[in-house]
N, C-alpha and C positions, 0 to 999 in steps of 0.2 A: 086169453091171448086173442080172441077178436077185437077187444079196445085197443090192443095195443097196433095189432095190423089197420086198425082203422085211420091210427096216423098216416099210411102212407094213402089214403084214397082222400086224405084233407088238403085241398089246395091252400090252405091257411099255412098250413105248418113246412109247407115246402118254399126252398130258395133256390139260388145259384149255388150250385157248390163246386169247387177246384177239383175234388176227390185226388189228389195227391200229394197233400201239403205235408212238404217237409222243409228241414232249414235250408237245404239245397235249393228250395224255389223261391225263395226270396231274395232280392235285390234290395242292400241296407245302404241307406246314404253314407257318403264319408262323414259328414259332421252333424247336417240338419236336413231335415225333411221326413217324406214319409216313405216307409217300406215297399218295395216293390212284390206281387206274386207274379210270377211268370210261369211257363209251360201248362197253358192251358188244355192240351189236349184231350184230357179227361173230365172236362165239366160235363157238369149235367144238372136238370132239376132234380132235386130230393130234398129230404130231411134236412133242415138246417142245421143240426148237430152232426151230420154224416162228415162234416170237415173235420171237429173237433175229435170224433171218435176216431179219424184215420190217422190225426197227430198223435194223441193219449194211447189209446188202444191198441194201435197196430205199429207206430213207431218207435214209442219211448221203453224203455227196460221195464218191467215189471214191479221194480223197488220205487222207481221214479214216479210210474202211475199210481201204486197204493199212496204215496206221498202228497200228490199234485192235484188229483183226480178232482175230489168234491171241491177243493176250495178253486180251481180253475174253473169249473162248471158253473159256480156261484159267481165267481166274479164277473164272464162272462154273461150271462144273465142278469147282472147289476147294471154292466155296461150299457145292454141293450135296452134296459128300462131309462138310463139316461138320455137316450137318442130317442125315446119315445114307442119302441118295441115293445111288447108285452109278451113274454114266455114264461107260462106257469110253470114252476119248478117239476110239478110231477110231469110237464109235456116235454120239459127239456131232457128231465132224467129218463123216461120213455122213448124220449126219441133216440138221446144217447146210446142206451140200453140195444136198441133192436138196429143201430147203424153198427154198432160192434159185432153184434151177429150176424149181420148181412156183410159185413167187412170180410169176416171171418172165414164165411163160404167160398170166398172169392182166391184165398191162398192155395197155390197150388201145392 
C-alpha cells in the first residue's frame, strides 16, 4: 500500500483532470473537427488516470467495463507513447485502480 499511495505524492504522475467525464460533457462537431470537453467546474490536479477511472468504472455498466477496460487503458497508454509521453503500464494500472477506489469513496 505505501508504494501505491506514494503515487499521490509523485508530481510526475499528476495532470489536469476534468473529474466529471461523461458523454454529456462533450460537444461533438457536426462533420469535422475536434470534440470539446465542457463543464470544467470540478477540475483538479490529480493522477492522470482519474478521468479514465471516472468514465470507465464510475459511469459505465459493469458488463461494458469488463469487456473494454483493459483494451482501452492499453490504447490510452499507446496513444500517449505516440505523443512522447511515457506512462509505464504498472503505473497506469496502479493509478487507475487507486482512482477507482478514491472515486468510490465519494459516492453518496
